[in-house]
C-alpha positions in Angstrom: 157.1 -108.0 -36.5 155.9 -105.8 -39.4 156.8 -108.5 -41.9 154.9 -111.1 -39.9 151.8 -108.8 -39.7 152.1 -108.0 -43.4 152.3 -111.7 -44.3 149.3 -112.4 -42.1 147.2 -109.7 -43.8 148.2 -111.0 -47.3 147.4 -114.6 -46.2 144.0 -113.6 -44.7 143.2 -111.6 -47.8 144.1 -114.5 -50.1 142.0 -116.9 -47.9 139.0 -114.5 -48.0 139.3 -114.2 -51.8 139.6 -118.0 -52.2 136.5 -118.5 -50.1 134.6 -115.8 -52.0 135.5 -117.4 -55.3 134.5 -120.8 -54.0 131.1 -119.5 -52.9 130.6 -117.9 -56.3 131.6 -121.2 -58.0 129.3 -123.2 -55.7 126.5 -120.6 -56.3 126.5 -120.9 -60.1 123.2 -122.8 -60.0 119.5 -122.1 -60.3 116.3 -123.7 -59.2 113.7 -124.4 -61.9 110.1 -125.2 -60.8 108.7 -127.3 -63.6 105.8 -129.6 -64.5 106.3 -133.3 -64.0 106.0 -134.1 -67.7 109.4 -132.4 -68.5 111.0 -134.7 -65.9 109.0 -137.9 -66.4 109.5 -137.7 -70.1 113.3 -137.5 -69.7 113.5 -134.2 -71.4 115.5 -132.5 -68.6 117.9 -135.4 -68.4 118.7 -134.7 -72.1 118.8 -130.8 -71.9 120.5 -130.0 -68.7 123.9 -131.6 -69.4 124.0 -129.7 -72.7 123.1 -126.4 -70.9 125.8 -127.0 -68.2 128.4 -127.8 -70.8 127.6 -124.5 -72.6 127.3 -122.2 -69.5 128.7 -124.0 -66.4 125.4 -123.4 -64.7 123.8 -126.2 -62.6 120.1 -126.6 -62.7 118.1 -128.2 -59.9 114.6 -129.1 -61.0 111.7 -129.1 -58.6 109.1 -131.4 -60.3 105.5 -130.4 -59.5 102.2 -130.0 -61.1 101.9 -126.6 -62.9 99.8 -125.0 -60.2 102.3 -126.1 -57.5 105.2 -124.9 -59.6 103.6 -121.5 -60.1 103.0 -121.3 -56.3 106.7 -122.2 -55.8 107.6 -119.2 -58.0 105.2 -116.9 -56.2 106.9 -117.8 -52.9 110.3 -117.0 -54.5 111.5 -120.6 -54.0 112.6 -120.9 -57.6 114.4 -118.7 -60.1 112.6 -119.9 -63.2 109.2 -121.5 -63.8 108.7 -123.8 -66.8 105.1 -125.1 -67.1 102.2 -125.7 -69.5 99.0 -123.8 -68.6 99.0 -120.6 -70.6 96.2 -118.8 -68.9 97.8 -119.4 -65.5 101.2 -118.4 -66.8 99.9 -115.1 -68.2 98.2 -114.4 -64.8 101.5 -115.2 -63.0 103.2 -112.4 -65.1 100.2 -110.0 -64.9 100.2 -110.3 -61.1 103.9 -109.3 -61.1 105.4 -112.7 -60.1 107.0 -113.3 -63.4 109.0 -111.0 -65.6 107.9 -112.2 -69.1 106.4 -115.4 -70.5 108.3 -117.0 -73.5 106.9 -119.8 -75.5 109.3 -122.8 -75.7 107.7 -125.9 -77.2 104.5 -127.9 -77.6 103.3 -131.5 -77.8 99.8 -132.8 -77.3 97.6 -134.7 -74.8 96.4 -138.2 -75.5 93.6 -140.2 -73.9 95.1 -143.5 -72.7 92.9 -146.5 -72.1 92.8 -150.2 -71.8 92.9 -152.4 -74.9 89.5 -153.9 -73.9 88.1 -150.3 -74.3 85.0 -150.7 -72.1 83.7 -147.2 -73.1 84.1 -148.0 -76.8 86.2 -144.8 -77.6 89.2 -146.3 -79.3 90.1 -144.6 -82.6 88.0 -141.5 -82.0 89.4 -138.0 -82.7 86.6 -136.3 -80.6 87.9 -136.1 -77.0 84.7 -134.6 -75.5 82.5 -137.3 -77.1 84.9 -139.9 -75.7 84.7 -138.4 -72.2 80.9 -138.5 -72.3 81.0 -142.2 -73.2 83.4 -142.9 -70.4 81.1 -141.2 -67.9 78.0 -143.0 -69.3 79.7 -146.3 -69.2 81.1 -145.7 -65.7 84.5 -146.9 -67.0 87.4 -146.4 -64.7 89.1 -143.0 -65.1 92.2 -141.8 -63.3 92.5 -138.0 -62.7 95.8 -136.5 -61.5 93.8 -134.1 -59.3 97.0 -132.1 -58.5 96.2 -128.7 -60.0 98.7 -129.4 -62.8 98.5 -128.3 -66.4 97.3 -131.7 -67.4 94.7 -131.7 -64.6 93.5 -128.2 -65.7 93.2 -129.4 -69.3 91.3 -132.5 -68.2 88.8 -130.4 -66.1 88.4 -128.0 -69.1 87.6 -130.9 -71.4 84.9 -132.3 -69.1 83.4 -128.8 -69.0 83.4 -128.5 -72.8 81.8 -132.0 -72.9 79.0 -130.7 -70.8 79.9 -132.9 -67.8 80.0 -131.3 -64.4 82.6 -133.7 -63.1 82.3 -132.4 -59.5 78.7 -133.6 -59.4 78.8 -136.5 -61.9 81.9 -138.4 -60.7 81.3 -141.6 -58.9 83.3 -144.7 -58.0 84.5 -144.9 -61.6 86.4 -141.6 -61.3 89.5 -141.7 -59.1 91.3 -138.5 -58.1 94.8 -139.4 -57.0 96.5 -136.0 -56.4 99.8 -137.1 -57.9 102.0 -136.6 -61.0 101.8 -137.9 -64.5 104.0 -141.0 -63.9 102.0 -142.0 -60.9 98.7 -141.5 -62.8 99.9 -143.7 -65.6 101.1 -146.4 -63.2 97.7 -146.3 -61.5 95.8 -146.5 -64.8 98.0 -149.4 -65.8 97.4 -151.3 -62.6 93.6 -150.7 -62.8 93.0 -150.8 -66.6 91.6 -147.3 -66.5 91.5 -144.3 -68.8 93.7 -141.3 -68.1 94.6 -138.1 -69.9 98.4 -137.8 -70.4 100.9 -135.7 -72.3 102.3 -137.6 -75.2 105.9 -137.0 -74.1 105.5 -138.8 -70.8 103.4 -141.6 -72.4 106.1 -142.3 -75.0 108.8 -142.6 -72.3 106.5 -144.6 -70.0 107.6 -148.3 -69.6 104.9 -149.8 -67.4 102.1 -149.8 -70.0 100.5 -153.1 -69.3 97.4 -153.3 -71.4 97.2 -149.5 -72.0 97.1 -148.0 -75.5 96.4 -144.6 -77.0 92.6 -144.5 -77.3 92.0 -140.9 -78.5 94.4 -138.5 -80.2 94.4 -135.8 -82.9 91.7 -133.5 -81.6 93.0 -129.9 -81.8 91.7 -129.3 -78.3 94.5 -131.6 -77.1 97.2 -129.1 -78.1 99.7 -128.6 -75.2 101.9 -125.5 -75.1 104.8 -124.9 -72.7 106.1 -121.6 -71.5 109.0 -120.4 -69.4 109.3 -117.3 -67.0 111.9 -115.7 -64.8 110.6 -115.2 -61.3 110.4 -111.5 -60.7 113.5 -110.3 -58.7 111.5 -107.2 -57.8 109.3 -109.5 -55.7 112.1 -111.6 -54.4 115.6 -110.0 -54.4 117.4 -113.3 -54.0 116.3 -114.6 -57.4 119.3 -115.3 -59.6 118.2 -113.0 -62.4 121.3 -113.3 -64.7 121.7 -117.1 -64.3 118.0 -117.7 -64.7 117.7 -115.5 -67.7 120.7 -117.4 -69.2 118.7 -120.6 -69.0 115.7 -119.0 -70.6 117.7 -117.5 -73.3 119.3 -120.8 -74.1 116.0 -122.7 -74.2 114.6 -120.3 -76.8 117.9 -119.9 -78.7 118.5 -122.0 -81.9 120.8 -124.3 -79.9 118.2 -124.9 -77.2 115.4 -125.3 -79.7 117.5 -127.9 -81.6 118.3 -129.8 -78.4 114.5 -130.0 -77.7 113.8 -131.2 -81.2 116.6 -133.8 -81.0 115.2 -135.5 -78.0 113.5 -138.7 -79.1 112.3 -141.9 -77.5 112.1 -145.0 -79.7 112.7 -142.7 -82.7 109.7 -140.5 -81.9 110.1 -136.8 -81.2 108.5 -135.9 -77.9 108.4 -132.1 -78.0 108.3 -129.6 -80.8 110.1 -126.3 -80.4 108.1 -123.1 -81.3 109.8 -120.2 -79.5 109.8 -118.2 -82.7 106.1 -118.7 -83.5 104.2 -115.5 -82.9 101.4 -115.9 -80.3 102.5 -119.3 -79.1 
């Protein structure tokens, strides 16, 4: 009887240990709330298999506009936030929702428009002058309208151009409340102008008659940053696993992986984690 009881205890202990190990194995994963451009451009499809091969950690990406991704982090529904709106990122950290902001990479925004160029802006390097011409011509313009980093950049550019878009928008200005891929598809279908990040544009297949109309203005610079959601706010945040992802992104290996990602021979993102003040 004692032997049977002893065997039962050993068996139960072994089962509990196996189940515990299985839970740990299944739990070696994190949620990253990130801007749509990192997904639509194919960057995560390139990076995540490399990261998993190195660490064994699975990453599930929640693709949202930057504002929504930061809200996801504030609620504690993600372990890491990887976005592109520096002032909003710094506020996220200052308010105690993020532990630290680290620069990761950059690319730039481009103004996409139809080959017919109804606003006559093609070839310009002055984005604000181009926006004024679009407004004056009443040429179709697609806005993401989703509180994303790209949307915030667009609104800021209208402001710099001296255009109060809330008052001046008319039928020519269409606010769709969707991500970058959807905005480009809508612009393609309606031969409209749209502000896009270069990475998503380069990987976008359904271009129709769209081309890059304006590029090269320093005001189109687009910096990305990454932050661990503060476990002091949300105890369930997987601090160690999330930090492992951040550390890899800004490591020489992660930075090389970002630089190596190309579409049609063109590099989409440029690593700058080591650049002071980025």
